[in-house]
PDBQT receptor file of N, H, CA, C and O in Angstrom, charges set to zero:
ATOM      1  N   MET A   1      -3.733  93.050   7.770  1.00  0.00    +0.000 N 
ATOM      2  CA  MET A   1      -3.939  93.614   9.088  1.00  0.00    +0.000 C 
ATOM      3  C   MET A   1      -5.007  94.703   8.976  1.00  0.00    +0.000 C 
ATOM      4  O   MET A   1      -4.973  95.527   8.061  1.00  0.00    +0.000 OA
ATOM      5  N   SER A   2      -5.947  94.697   9.907  1.00  0.00    +0.000 N 
ATOM      6  H   SER A   2      -5.975  94.028  10.650  1.00  0.00    +0.000 HD
ATOM      7  CA  SER A   2      -7.024  95.683   9.869  1.00  0.00    +0.000 C 
ATOM      8  C   SER A   2      -6.538  97.035  10.399  1.00  0.00    +0.000 C 
ATOM      9  O   SER A   2      -5.498  97.121  11.051  1.00  0.00    +0.000 OA
ATOM     10  N   LYS A   3      -7.291  98.064  10.115  1.00  0.00    +0.000 N 
ATOM     11  H   LYS A   3      -8.136  97.994   9.586  1.00  0.00    +0.000 HD
ATOM     12  CA  LYS A   3      -6.946  99.409  10.603  1.00  0.00    +0.000 C 
ATOM     13  C   LYS A   3      -6.966  99.455  12.130  1.00  0.00    +0.000 C 
ATOM     14  O   LYS A   3      -6.153 100.142  12.749  1.00  0.00    +0.000 OA
ATOM     15  N   LEU A   4      -7.902  98.719  12.731  1.00  0.00    +0.000 N 
ATOM     16  H   LEU A   4      -8.562  98.161  12.228  1.00  0.00    +0.000 HD
ATOM     17  CA  LEU A   4      -7.977  98.687  14.186  1.00  0.00    +0.000 C 
ATOM     18  C   LEU A   4      -6.717  98.061  14.779  1.00  0.00    +0.000 C 
ATOM     19  O   LEU A   4      -6.178  98.564  15.765  1.00  0.00    +0.000 OA
ATOM     20  N   GLN A   5      -6.252  96.981  14.189  1.00  0.00    +0.000 N 
ATOM     21  H   GLN A   5      -6.690  96.573  13.388  1.00  0.00    +0.000 HD
ATOM     22  CA  GLN A   5      -5.022  96.352  14.663  1.00  0.00    +0.000 C 
ATOM     23  C   GLN A   5      -3.838  97.298  14.513  1.00  0.00    +0.000 C 
ATOM     24  O   GLN A   5      -3.008  97.403  15.416  1.00  0.00    +0.000 OA
ATOM     25  N   GLU A   6      -3.758  97.980  13.390  1.00  0.00    +0.000 N 
ATOM     26  H   GLU A   6      -4.432  97.895  12.657  1.00  0.00    +0.000 HD
ATOM     27  CA  GLU A   6      -2.669  98.936  13.158  1.00  0.00    +0.000 C 
ATOM     28  C   GLU A   6      -2.697 100.055  14.190  1.00  0.00    +0.000 C 
ATOM     29  O   GLU A   6      -1.654 100.508  14.662  1.00  0.00    +0.000 OA
ATOM     30  N   MET A   7      -3.911 100.495  14.534  1.00  0.00    +0.000 N 
ATOM     31  H   MET A   7      -4.758 100.127  14.151  1.00  0.00    +0.000 HD
ATOM     32  CA  MET A   7      -4.062 101.596  15.473  1.00  0.00    +0.000 C 
ATOM     33  C   MET A   7      -3.480 101.237  16.844  1.00  0.00    +0.000 C 
ATOM     34  O   MET A   7      -2.948 102.107  17.533  1.00  0.00    +0.000 OA
ATOM     35  N   TYR A   8      -3.575  99.984  17.239  1.00  0.00    +0.000 N 
ATOM     36  H   TYR A   8      -4.008  99.277  16.679  1.00  0.00    +0.000 HD
ATOM     37  CA  TYR A   8      -3.065  99.569  18.543  1.00  0.00    +0.000 C 
ATOM     38  C   TYR A   8      -1.636  99.051  18.491  1.00  0.00    +0.000 C 
ATOM     39  O   TYR A   8      -0.914  99.172  19.480  1.00  0.00    +0.000 OA
ATOM     40  N   ILE A   9      -1.211  98.489  17.392  1.00  0.00    +0.000 N 
ATOM     41  H   ILE A   9      -1.798  98.391  16.589  1.00  0.00    +0.000 HD
ATOM     42  CA  ILE A   9       0.146  97.958  17.285  1.00  0.00    +0.000 C 
ATOM     43  C   ILE A   9       1.171  99.088  17.212  1.00  0.00    +0.000 C 
ATOM     44  O   ILE A   9       2.252  98.979  17.791  1.00  0.00    +0.000 OA
ATOM     45  N   SER A  10       0.845 100.161  16.515  1.00  0.00    +0.000 N 
ATOM     46  H   SER A  10      -0.033 100.249  16.045  1.00  0.00    +0.000 HD
ATOM     47  CA  SER A  10       1.781 101.267  16.361  1.00  0.00    +0.000 C 
ATOM     48  C   SER A  10       2.194 101.880  17.703  1.00  0.00    +0.000 C 
ATOM     49  O   SER A  10       3.392 101.998  17.960  1.00  0.00    +0.000 OA
ATOM     50  N   PRO A  11       1.247 102.279  18.573  1.00  0.00    +0.000 N 
ATOM     51  CA  PRO A  11       1.671 102.823  19.868  1.00  0.00    +0.000 C 
ATOM     52  C   PRO A  11       2.377 101.779  20.729  1.00  0.00    +0.000 C 
ATOM     53  O   PRO A  11       3.273 102.118  21.502  1.00  0.00    +0.000 OA
ATOM     54  N   ALA A  12       1.982 100.524  20.602  1.00  0.00    +0.000 N 
ATOM     55  H   ALA A  12       1.253 100.249  19.974  1.00  0.00    +0.000 HD
ATOM     56  CA  ALA A  12       2.642  99.466  21.375  1.00  0.00    +0.000 C 
ATOM     57  C   ALA A  12       4.108  99.361  20.980  1.00  0.00    +0.000 C 
ATOM     58  O   ALA A  12       4.971  99.167  21.836  1.00  0.00    +0.000 OA
ATOM     59  N   SER A  13       4.390  99.488  19.698  1.00  0.00    +0.000 N 
ATOM     60  H   SER A  13       3.689  99.646  19.003  1.00  0.00    +0.000 HD
ATOM     61  CA  SER A  13       5.775  99.429  19.221  1.00  0.00    +0.000 C 
ATOM     62  C   SER A  13       6.582 100.613  19.740  1.00  0.00    +0.000 C 
ATOM     63  O   SER A  13       7.741 100.461  20.126  1.00  0.00    +0.000 OA
ATOM     64  N   VAL A  14       5.970 101.785  19.746  1.00  0.00    +0.000 N 
ATOM     65  H   VAL A  14       5.029 101.909  19.432  1.00  0.00    +0.000 HD
ATOM     66  CA  VAL A  14       6.643 102.988  20.262  1.00  0.00    +0.000 C 
ATOM     67  C   VAL A  14       6.964 102.804  21.740  1.00  0.00    +0.000 C 
ATOM     68  O   VAL A  14       8.084 103.074  22.173  1.00  0.00    +0.000 OA
ATOM     69  N   TRP A  15       5.989 102.347  22.510  1.00  0.00    +0.000 N 
ATOM     70  H   TRP A  15       5.079 102.127  22.159  1.00  0.00    +0.000 HD
ATOM     71  CA  TRP A  15       6.181 102.152  23.947  1.00  0.00    +0.000 C 
ATOM     72  C   TRP A  15       7.242 101.091  24.216  1.00  0.00    +0.000 C 
ATOM     73  O   TRP A  15       8.082 101.252  25.101  1.00  0.00    +0.000 OA
ATOM     74  N   GLN A  16       7.198 100.005  23.444  1.00  0.00    +0.000 N 
ATOM     75  H   GLN A  16       6.515  99.874  22.725  1.00  0.00    +0.000 HD
ATOM     76  CA  GLN A  16       8.157  98.916  23.622  1.00  0.00    +0.000 C 
ATOM     77  C   GLN A  16       9.587  99.383  23.340  1.00  0.00    +0.000 C 
ATOM     78  O   GLN A  16      10.538  98.874  23.933  1.00  0.00    +0.000 OA
ATOM     79  N   ALA A  17       9.735 100.347  22.440  1.00  0.00    +0.000 N 
ATOM     80  H   ALA A  17       8.963 100.762  21.958  1.00  0.00    +0.000 HD
ATOM     81  CA  ALA A  17      11.055 100.869  22.095  1.00  0.00    +0.000 C 
ATOM     82  C   ALA A  17      11.519 101.946  23.075  1.00  0.00    +0.000 C 
ATOM     83  O   ALA A  17      12.600 102.511  22.907  1.00  0.00    +0.000 OA
ATOM     84  N   GLY A  18      10.699 102.236  24.109  1.00  0.00    +0.000 N 
ATOM     85  H   GLY A  18       9.821 101.777  24.245  1.00  0.00    +0.000 HD
ATOM     86  CA  GLY A  18      11.094 103.211  25.117  1.00  0.00    +0.000 C 
ATOM     87  C   GLY A  18      10.502 104.585  24.915  1.00  0.00    +0.000 C 
ATOM     88  O   GLY A  18      10.826 105.507  25.663  1.00  0.00    +0.000 OA
ATOM     89  N   GLY A  19       9.649 104.746  23.934  1.00  0.00    +0.000 N 
ATOM     90  H   GLY A  19       9.386 103.997  23.327  1.00  0.00    +0.000 HD
ATOM     91  CA  GLY A  19       9.025 106.035  23.680  1.00  0.00    +0.000 C 
ATOM     92  C   GLY A  19       7.868 106.292  24.621  1.00  0.00    +0.000 C 
ATOM     93  O   GLY A  19       7.435 105.401  25.353  1.00  0.00    +0.000 OA
ATOM     94  N   SER A  20       7.375 107.507  24.596  1.00  0.00    +0.000 N 
ATOM     95  H   SER A  20       7.727 108.231  24.002  1.00  0.00    +0.000 HD
ATOM     96  CA  SER A  20       6.210 107.838  25.420  1.00  0.00    +0.000 C 
ATOM     97  C   SER A  20       5.018 108.105  24.509  1.00  0.00    +0.000 C 
ATOM     98  O   SER A  20       5.173 108.502  23.355  1.00  0.00    +0.000 OA
ATOM     99  N   ILE A  21       3.846 107.883  25.044  1.00  0.00    +0.000 N 
ATOM    100  H   ILE A  21       3.719 107.560  25.982  1.00  0.00    +0.000 HD
ATOM    101  CA  ILE A  21       2.613 108.025  24.272  1.00  0.00    +0.000 C 
ATOM    102  C   ILE A  21       1.726 109.036  24.979  1.00  0.00    +0.000 C 
ATOM    103  O   ILE A  21       1.524 108.952  26.191  1.00  0.00    +0.000 OA
ATOM    104  N   ASN A  22       1.199 109.985  24.228  1.00  0.00    +0.000 N 
ATOM    105  H   ASN A  22       1.363 110.053  23.244  1.00  0.00    +0.000 HD
ATOM    106  CA  ASN A  22       0.251 110.943  24.779  1.00  0.00    +0.000 C 
ATOM    107  C   ASN A  22      -1.137 110.297  24.684  1.00  0.00    +0.000 C 
ATOM    108  O   ASN A  22      -1.784 110.343  23.638  1.00  0.00    +0.000 OA
ATOM    109  N   TRP A  23      -1.578 109.700  25.787  1.00  0.00    +0.000 N 
ATOM    110  H   TRP A  23      -1.053 109.662  26.637  1.00  0.00    +0.000 HD
ATOM    111  CA  TRP A  23      -2.839 108.955  25.777  1.00  0.00    +0.000 C 
ATOM    112  C   TRP A  23      -4.039 109.865  25.574  1.00  0.00    +0.000 C 
ATOM    113  O   TRP A  23      -5.050 109.426  25.026  1.00  0.00    +0.000 OA
ATOM    114  N   ASP A  24      -3.955 111.123  26.001  1.00  0.00    +0.000 N 
ATOM    115  H   ASP A  24      -3.133 111.480  26.446  1.00  0.00    +0.000 HD
ATOM    116  CA  ASP A  24      -5.066 112.053  25.778  1.00  0.00    +0.000 C 
ATOM    117  C   ASP A  24      -5.333 112.224  24.288  1.00  0.00    +0.000 C 
ATOM    118  O   ASP A  24      -6.487 112.241  23.860  1.00  0.00    +0.000 OA
ATOM    119  N   ILE A  25      -4.278 112.350  23.507  1.00  0.00    +0.000 N 
ATOM    120  H   ILE A  25      -3.341 112.336  23.855  1.00  0.00    +0.000 HD
ATOM    121  CA  ILE A  25      -4.430 112.482  22.054  1.00  0.00    +0.000 C 
ATOM    122  C   ILE A  25      -4.878 111.160  21.440  1.00  0.00    +0.000 C 
ATOM    123  O   ILE A  25      -5.724 111.142  20.546  1.00  0.00    +0.000 OA
ATOM    124  N   PHE A  26      -4.311 110.058  21.917  1.00  0.00    +0.000 N 
ATOM    125  H   PHE A  26      -3.623 110.072  22.643  1.00  0.00    +0.000 HD
ATOM    126  CA  PHE A  26      -4.655 108.743  21.374  1.00  0.00    +0.000 C 
ATOM    127  C   PHE A  26      -6.143 108.450  21.531  1.00  0.00    +0.000 C 
ATOM    128  O   PHE A  26      -6.762 107.887  20.628  1.00  0.00    +0.000 OA
ATOM    129  N   TYR A  27      -6.720 108.828  22.669  1.00  0.00    +0.000 N 
ATOM    130  H   TYR A  27      -6.217 109.286  23.402  1.00  0.00    +0.000 HD
ATOM    131  CA  TYR A  27      -8.126 108.522  22.943  1.00  0.00    +0.000 C 
ATOM    132  C   TYR A  27      -9.061 109.714  22.741  1.00  0.00    +0.000 C 
ATOM    133  O   TYR A  27     -10.210 109.661  23.181  1.00  0.00    +0.000 OA
ATOM    134  N   GLN A  28      -8.609 110.779  22.095  1.00  0.00    +0.000 N 
ATOM    135  H   GLN A  28      -7.675 110.822  21.738  1.00  0.00    +0.000 HD
ATOM    136  CA  GLN A  28      -9.418 111.990  21.997  1.00  0.00    +0.000 C 
ATOM    137  C   GLN A  28     -10.735 111.802  21.247  1.00  0.00    +0.000 C 
ATOM    138  O   GLN A  28     -11.687 112.537  21.508  1.00  0.00    +0.000 OA
ATOM    139  N   SER A  29     -10.819 110.852  20.335  1.00  0.00    +0.000 N 
ATOM    140  H   SER A  29     -10.045 110.255  20.123  1.00  0.00    +0.000 HD
ATOM    141  CA  SER A  29     -12.055 110.671  19.573  1.00  0.00    +0.000 C 
ATOM    142  C   SER A  29     -13.010 109.671  20.224  1.00  0.00    +0.000 C 
ATOM    143  O   SER A  29     -14.092 109.418  19.693  1.00  0.00    +0.000 OA
ATOM    144  N   GLU A  30     -12.627 109.105  21.360  1.00  0.00    +0.000 N 
ATOM    145  H   GLU A  30     -11.748 109.311  21.792  1.00  0.00    +0.000 HD
ATOM    146  CA  GLU A  30     -13.502 108.148  22.038  1.00  0.00    +0.000 C 
ATOM    147  C   GLU A  30     -14.414 108.864  23.018  1.00  0.00    +0.000 C 
ATOM    148  O   GLU A  30     -14.043 109.867  23.628  1.00  0.00    +0.000 OA
ATOM    149  N   TYR A  31     -15.610 108.325  23.151  1.00  0.00    +0.000 N 
ATOM    150  H   TYR A  31     -15.911 107.510  22.656  1.00  0.00    +0.000 HD
ATOM    151  CA  TYR A  31     -16.564 108.844  24.125  1.00  0.00    +0.000 C 
ATOM    152  C   TYR A  31     -16.557 107.915  25.327  1.00  0.00    +0.000 C 
ATOM    153  O   TYR A  31     -16.779 106.712  25.189  1.00  0.00    +0.000 OA
ATOM    154  N   ARG A  32     -16.305 108.464  26.491  1.00  0.00    +0.000 N 
ATOM    155  H   ARG A  32     -16.125 109.441  26.603  1.00  0.00    +0.000 HD
ATOM    156  CA  ARG A  32     -16.320 107.670  27.715  1.00  0.00    +0.000 C 
ATOM    157  C   ARG A  32     -17.361 108.229  28.661  1.00  0.00    +0.000 C 
ATOM    158  O   ARG A  32     -17.553 109.441  28.753  1.00  0.00    +0.000 OA
ATOM    159  N   LYS A  33     -18.019 107.342  29.352  1.00  0.00    +0.000 N 
ATOM    160  H   LYS A  33     -17.863 106.357  29.278  1.00  0.00    +0.000 HD
ATOM    161  CA  LYS A  33     -19.044 107.743  30.307  1.00  0.00    +0.000 C 
ATOM    162  C   LYS A  33     -18.667 107.209  31.683  1.00  0.00    +0.000 C 
ATOM    163  O   LYS A  33     -18.192 106.080  31.805  1.00  0.00    +0.000 OA
ATOM    164  N   TRP A  34     -18.875 108.010  32.709  1.00  0.00    +0.000 N 
ATOM    165  H   TRP A  34     -19.261 108.927  32.610  1.00  0.00    +0.000 HD
ATOM    166  CA  TRP A  34     -18.592 107.604  34.074  1.00  0.00    +0.000 C 
ATOM    167  C   TRP A  34     -19.539 106.475  34.449  1.00  0.00    +0.000 C 
ATOM    168  O   TRP A  34     -20.746 106.563  34.221  1.00  0.00    +0.000 OA
ATOM    169  N   LEU A  35     -18.991 105.423  35.019  1.00  0.00    +0.000 N 
ATOM    170  H   LEU A  35     -18.011 105.351  35.204  1.00  0.00    +0.000 HD
ATOM    171  CA  LEU A  35     -19.781 104.266  35.414  1.00  0.00    +0.000 C 
ATOM    172  C   LEU A  35     -19.589 104.032  36.908  1.00  0.00    +0.000 C 
ATOM    173  O   LEU A  35     -18.534 103.559  37.330  1.00  0.00    +0.000 OA
ATOM    174  N   PRO A  36     -20.603 104.361  37.715  1.00  0.00    +0.000 N 
ATOM    175  CA  PRO A  36     -20.452 104.143  39.154  1.00  0.00    +0.000 C 
ATOM    176  C   PRO A  36     -20.468 102.649  39.473  1.00  0.00    +0.000 C 
ATOM    177  O   PRO A  36     -21.284 101.897  38.941  1.00  0.00    +0.000 OA
ATOM    178  N   LEU A  37     -19.570 102.239  40.334  1.00  0.00    +0.000 N 
ATOM    179  H   LEU A  37     -18.907 102.850  40.766  1.00  0.00    +0.000 HD
ATOM    180  CA  LEU A  37     -19.487 100.839  40.735  1.00  0.00    +0.000 C 
ATOM    181  C   LEU A  37     -19.663 100.735  42.246  1.00  0.00    +0.000 C 
ATOM    182  O   LEU A  37     -19.343 101.674  42.975  1.00  0.00    +0.000 OA
ATOM    183  N   PRO A  38     -20.164  99.612  42.712  1.00  0.00    +0.000 N 
ATOM    184  CA  PRO A  38     -20.327  99.452  44.160  1.00  0.00    +0.000 C 
ATOM    185  C   PRO A  38     -18.973  99.427  44.867  1.00  0.00    +0.000 C 
ATOM    186  O   PRO A  38     -17.971  98.993  44.299  1.00  0.00    +0.000 OA
ATOM    187  N   THR A  39     -18.960  99.891  46.094  1.00  0.00    +0.000 N 
ATOM    188  H   THR A  39     -19.774 100.243  46.555  1.00  0.00    +0.000 HD
ATOM    189  CA  THR A  39     -17.713  99.922  46.860  1.00  0.00    +0.000 C 
ATOM    190  C   THR A  39     -17.608  98.752  47.830  1.00  0.00    +0.000 C 
ATOM    191  O   THR A  39     -16.719  98.722  48.682  1.00  0.00    +0.000 OA
ATOM    192  N   TYR A  40     -18.513  97.797  47.701  1.00  0.00    +0.000 N 
ATOM    193  H   TYR A  40     -19.235  97.822  47.009  1.00  0.00    +0.000 HD
ATOM    194  CA  TYR A  40     -18.510  96.634  48.584  1.00  0.00    +0.000 C 
ATOM    195  C   TYR A  40     -18.274  95.367  47.765  1.00  0.00    +0.000 C 
ATOM    196  O   TYR A  40     -18.556  95.349  46.567  1.00  0.00    +0.000 OA
ATOM    197  N   PRO A  41     -17.765  94.312  48.390  1.00  0.00    +0.000 N 
ATOM    198  CA  PRO A  41     -17.583  93.052  47.653  1.00  0.00    +0.000 C 
ATOM    199  C   PRO A  41     -18.946  92.445  47.302  1.00  0.00    +0.000 C 
ATOM    200  O   PRO A  41     -19.905  92.570  48.063  1.00  0.00    +0.000 OA
ATOM    201  N   PHE A  42     -19.014  91.810  46.179  1.00  0.00    +0.000 N 
ATOM    202  H   PHE A  42     -18.235  91.708  45.560  1.00  0.00    +0.000 HD
ATOM    203  CA  PHE A  42     -20.259  91.176  45.767  1.00  0.00    +0.000 C 
ATOM    204  C   PHE A  42     -20.528  89.941  46.624  1.00  0.00    +0.000 C 
ATOM    205  O   PHE A  42     -19.602  89.304  47.128  1.00  0.00    +0.000 OA
ATOM    206  N   GLU A  43     -21.789  89.621  46.778  1.00  0.00    +0.000 N 
ATOM    207  H   GLU A  43     -22.540  90.138  46.369  1.00  0.00    +0.000 HD
ATOM    208  CA  GLU A  43     -22.159  88.419  47.529  1.00  0.00    +0.000 C 
ATOM    209  C   GLU A  43     -21.560  87.195  46.857  1.00  0.00    +0.000 C 
ATOM    210  O   GLU A  43     -21.634  87.056  45.636  1.00  0.00    +0.000 OA
ATOM    211  N   ARG A  44     -20.979  86.324  47.630  1.00  0.00    +0.000 N 
ATOM    212  H   ARG A  44     -20.919  86.436  48.622  1.00  0.00    +0.000 HD
ATOM    213  CA  ARG A  44     -20.353  85.127  47.080  1.00  0.00    +0.000 C 
ATOM    214  C   ARG A  44     -21.239  83.893  47.219  1.00  0.00    +0.000 C 
ATOM    215  O   ARG A  44     -20.911  82.833  46.686  1.00  0.00    +0.000 OA
ATOM    216  N   THR A  45     -22.340  84.018  47.920  1.00  0.00    +0.000 N 
ATOM    217  H   THR A  45     -22.607  84.879  48.353  1.00  0.00    +0.000 HD
ATOM    218  CA  THR A  45     -23.240  82.877  48.078  1.00  0.00    +0.000 C 
ATOM    219  C   THR A  45     -24.610  83.216  47.522  1.00  0.00    +0.000 C 
ATOM    220  O   THR A  45     -25.030  84.373  47.522  1.00  0.00    +0.000 OA
ATOM    221  N   ALA A  46     -25.294  82.191  47.051  1.00  0.00    +0.000 N 
ATOM    222  H   ALA A  46     -24.953  81.251  47.051  1.00  0.00    +0.000 HD
ATOM    223  CA  ALA A  46     -26.640  82.391  46.517  1.00  0.00    +0.000 C 
ATOM    224  C   ALA A  46     -27.627  82.585  47.661  1.00  0.00    +0.000 C 
ATOM    225  O   ALA A  46     -27.455  82.029  48.746  1.00  0.00    +0.000 OA
ATOM    226  N   ILE A  47     -28.632  83.357  47.413  1.00  0.00    +0.000 N 
ATOM    227  H   ILE A  47     -28.772  83.808  46.532  1.00  0.00    +0.000 HD
ATOM    228  CA  ILE A  47     -29.661  83.603  48.435  1.00  0.00    +0.000 C 
ATOM    229  C   ILE A  47     -30.761  82.581  48.287  1.00  0.00    +0.000 C 
ATOM    230  O   ILE A  47     -31.730  82.602  49.046  1.00  0.00    +0.000 OA
TER     231      ILE A  47
């Protein structure tokens, strides 16, 4: 099992057993960037 798999399986096991997870700590080393998305439905027909 890879380290990445272990990193995600461990919290999943805790949650499945009824425990709580501090997601702020879990994701503290990740960099996230705000991504603006359109607020309208995308065109469904070709132009």
